[in-house]
C-alpha positions in Angstrom: -14.2 -67.7 -12.3 -14.6 -70.0 -9.4 -17.0 -71.8 -11.2 -14.8 -72.4 -14.5 -13.0 -75.4 -12.7 -16.2 -77.0 -11.3 -17.3 -76.6 -15.1 -14.6 -78.1 -16.7 -14.6 -81.3 -14.2 -18.4 -81.7 -14.7 -17.8 -81.4 -18.9 -14.8 -84.3 -18.0 -17.5 -86.2 -16.4 -19.9 -86.4 -18.7 -17.5 -87.1 -21.7 -15.8 -90.1 -19.6 -19.6 -91.4 -19.0 -20.1 -91.0 -22.9 -17.0 -92.8 -23.7 -17.8 -95.5 -21.3 -21.7 -96.1 -22.6 -20.3 -96.1 -26.1 -17.5 -98.7 -25.3 -20.7 -100.8 -23.7 -22.6 -100.4 -26.9 -19.8 -101.3 -29.0 -19.1 -104.8 -26.7 -22.8 -105.3 -26.9 -23.0 -105.3 -30.6 -22.1 -108.5 -31.9 -19.1 -109.1 -33.9 -20.0 -110.3 -38.0 -19.0 -114.0 -38.2 -16.1 -114.7 -40.3 -16.6 -116.4 -43.5 -16.8 -120.3 -43.2 -14.7 -122.0 -45.9 -16.7 -125.4 -46.9 -15.3 -128.4 -48.6 -17.9 -127.3 -51.6 -15.6 -124.1 -51.6 -12.6 -125.8 -51.9 -13.4 -128.2 -54.3 -15.0 -125.8 -56.7 -11.3 -123.9 -56.2 -9.3 -127.0 -56.8 -11.6 -127.7 -60.0 -11.0 -124.1 -61.2 -7.3 -124.3 -60.6 -7.4 -128.0 -62.5 -9.4 -126.4 -65.6 -6.9 -123.0 -65.4 -3.6 -125.5 -65.4 -5.2 -127.4 -68.6 -5.7 -124.1 -70.3 -2.2 -122.7 -69.6 -0.9 -126.2 -70.8 -2.5 -125.9 -73.8 -1.3 -122.2 -74.4 2.1 -123.7 -74.1 2.5 -121.8 -70.5 4.3 -124.9 -68.8 5.6 -123.5 -65.7 2.2 -121.8 -65.1 0.3 -124.9 -65.6 2.7 -127.0 -63.2 2.0 -124.5 -60.5 -1.8 -124.5 -61.3 -1.8 -128.1 -61.5 0.0 -128.6 -58.4 -2.0 -126.1 -56.3 -5.5 -128.0 -57.4 -3.8 -130.9 -56.4 -2.8 -129.4 -52.5 -6.4 -129.1 -51.7 -6.9 -132.7 -51.5 -10.6 -132.4 -52.8 -10.4 -133.8 -56.4 -11.9 -137.0 -57.5 -9.5 -139.8 -58.1 -10.2 -139.4 -62.0 -9.1 -135.4 -61.4 -6.4 -136.1 -59.4 -5.1 -138.7 -62.4 -5.9 -135.9 -64.7 -4.1 -133.5 -63.1 -0.9 -135.4 -62.8 -1.4 -136.5 -66.7 -1.2 -133.0 -67.7 1.8 -132.4 -65.0 3.7 -135.4 -66.5 3.2 -134.1 -70.4 4.5 -130.2 -68.8 7.7 -131.8 -67.3 8.4 -134.1 -70.3 8.1 -131.4 -72.8 10.6 -129.5 -70.3 12.9 -132.3 -70.8 12.1 -133.4 -67.0 11.9 -137.0 -67.6 12.6 -138.2 -64.1 9.2 -135.9 -62.7 7.4 -137.2 -65.9 7.8 -140.7 -65.0 7.2 -140.0 -61.1 3.9 -138.0 -62.1 2.4 -141.0 -64.7 3.3 -143.2 -61.7 1.0 -141.4 -59.3 -1.4 -141.2 -61.8 -1.6 -144.8 -61.8 -1.5 -145.6 -58.3 -4.5 -143.2 -57.5 -6.5 -144.5 -60.3 -5.8 -148.0 -61.3 -8.2 -147.4 -64.7 -5.7 -144.4 -65.7 -4.9 -144.6 -69.4 -3.6 -142.0 -72.4 -6.1 -142.1 -75.4 -4.7 -143.6 -78.4 -3.3 -140.2 -79.5 -1.5 -139.3 -76.6 0.4 -142.7 -76.2 1.4 -142.3 -79.7 3.2 -139.2 -78.7 7.0 -139.2 -79.4 7.9 -137.3 -76.3 6.0 -138.6 -73.3 4.6 -142.0 -75.1 7.9 -144.0 -74.4 7.8 -142.6 -71.1 4.1 -143.4 -70.0 4.7 -146.9 -71.7 8.0 -147.6 -69.7 6.0 -146.5 -66.6 3.0 -148.8 -67.4 5.4 -151.9 -67.9 6.9 -151.4 -64.7 4.2 -151.1 -62.8 2.4 -154.3 -64.5 5.4 -156.4 -63.7 6.0 -155.1 -59.9 2.1 -156.2 -59.5 2.8 -159.6 -61.0 5.6 -160.0 -59.1 3.7 -159.1 -55.7 0.6 -161.8 -56.5 0.8 -164.9 -54.3 2.0 -167.7 -56.7 -0.2 -171.1 -56.5 1.9 -173.9 -54.7 2.8 -176.7 -56.7 4.4 -179.7 -55.1 7.1 -181.2 -55.9 7.0 -184.7 -57.8 9.0 -187.5 -56.5 12.0 -187.0 -58.1 12.3 -183.6 -57.4 11.7 -183.9 -53.9 14.3 -186.5 -53.6 17.0 -184.1 -55.2 15.9 -181.4 -52.8 16.3 -184.2 -49.6 19.7 -185.0 -51.4 20.8 -181.6 -51.5 20.0 -181.6 -47.9 22.0 -184.1 -47.0 24.9 -182.8 -49.0 24.7 -179.5 -47.1 24.6 -181.3 -43.7 27.7 -183.0 -44.7 26.1 -186.8 -44.8 27.5 -187.7 -47.9 27.1 -191.2 -48.6 23.3 -190.6 -47.6 23.1 -187.9 -50.0 24.7 -189.9 -52.9 22.3 -192.7 -52.1 19.0 -190.1 -52.3 20.3 -188.1 -55.4 21.0 -191.5 -57.3 17.4 -192.2 -56.5 16.0 -189.0 -58.0 17.8 -189.7 -61.1 16.8 -193.0 -61.4 12.8 -191.8 -60.5 13.2 -189.4 -63.6 14.1 -185.8 -63.1 12.3 -184.0 -66.1 14.4 -180.7 -66.0 17.5 -181.1 -67.7 19.3 -178.6 -65.1 18.2 -180.8 -62.0 19.6 -183.9 -63.8 22.9 -181.7 -64.1 22.5 -180.6 -60.8 21.8 -184.3 -59.0 25.2 -185.4 -61.0 27.0 -182.9 -60.0 26.6 -183.3 -56.2 26.8 -187.1 -57.1 30.6 -186.1 -58.0 31.0 -184.0 -55.2 30.1 -186.4 -52.5 32.5 -189.2 -54.3 35.5 -186.3 -54.7 34.8 -185.6 -51.0 35.3 -189.5 -49.7 38.2 -189.4 -52.0 36.5 -191.9 -54.7 38.4 -189.8 -57.5 37.8 -192.1 -60.6 34.1 -192.6 -59.7 33.8 -188.7 -59.4 35.8 -188.3 -62.5 33.3 -190.5 -64.3 30.3 -188.7 -62.9 31.7 -185.4 -64.0 32.1 -187.0 -67.5 28.6 -188.6 -67.4 27.3 -184.6 -67.0 28.6 -183.3 -70.3 26.6 -186.1 -72.2 23.5 -184.3 -70.9 24.9 -180.7 -71.2 28.0 -180.4 -73.6 28.5 -176.7 -72.1 28.3 -177.8 -68.5 30.9 -176.0 -66.1 31.0 -175.4 -62.7 30.3 -172.0 -60.8 33.3 -170.0 -60.1 32.9 -171.0 -56.5 33.0 -174.8 -56.9 35.9 -174.4 -59.7 38.5 -174.0 -57.1 37.6 -176.4 -54.6 40.6 -178.4 -53.8 38.9 -181.9 -53.0 37.7 -182.2 -56.9 39.7 -179.0 -59.1 41.9 -181.2 -60.8 39.6 -184.3 -61.0 37.1 -181.8 -62.8 39.7 -180.6 -65.0 40.7 -184.2 -66.2 36.9 -185.0 -66.9 36.4 -182.1 -68.8 39.4 -182.4 -71.2 38.5 -186.2 -71.4 34.5 -185.1 -72.2 35.8 -182.9 -74.9 37.7 -185.4 -76.1 34.7 -188.1 -76.4 32.7 -185.1 -78.2 35.6 -184.6 -80.7 35.5 -188.3 -82.1 31.4 -188.7 -81.8 31.7 -185.8 -84.2 34.4 -187.4 -86.3 32.4 -190.5 -86.1 29.1 -188.8 -87.3 30.8 -187.1 -90.3 32.5 -190.2 -91.4 29.0 -192.0 -91.1 27.5 -188.8 -93.2 30.2 -189.3 -95.7 29.5 -192.8 -96.4 26.0 -192.6 -96.5 26.0 -189.8 -99.3 28.2 -192.5 -101.3 
């Protein structure tokens, strides 16, 4: 009976040694390497989701198609052409689901990703997304044109004198401004709007120097160039020329009416 405890102790020692040996063997055994996800695998998965999304779209399952198409883009492994294709079917799905803003956004992204992106004639003529696609395309073309550097076109002598005269006017140098603006008219401003602008500021210079009769006559001359001339709201209320301009405008209308009456009378006598 005295040997039983010793026997139990020996068994425990053997068991502990066996466990330790087993643990050592397990520690020494190399663990299997975790599977590596490669770019090719991600690209293949993205292409599968793209193809799946197109099939779901064609089957009319638009919500599921949107999920698959967005999933294909999340990997970031599709080519530009493939990305624009995914965006195209996203746009189609959104437009058919009456989500025009999302449809518009996807068409825009397709253009931005792939400048060569375009719908086929059959797709372009679709009544639901065709107008949205054309609207986005037109907007992008306008934006691109606006950002292109415009060629520098030097001003002609008359136009440069006009600019110089306006600078002098803004600086409060009214005598010098008037001389330069008159020189611009003599040199020959080609654009009617430039002619009117020069004459208007000449009139302003005259009124600001209390030469109201000359100011009035200059305003009247403007109506010979542009019968529909009027001051801008910010200009019309200026205390230096408000009354003078009103008088000039009234006189110009009388002159115009008299000319028209004379022309009618002349036409009538010619017929006789």
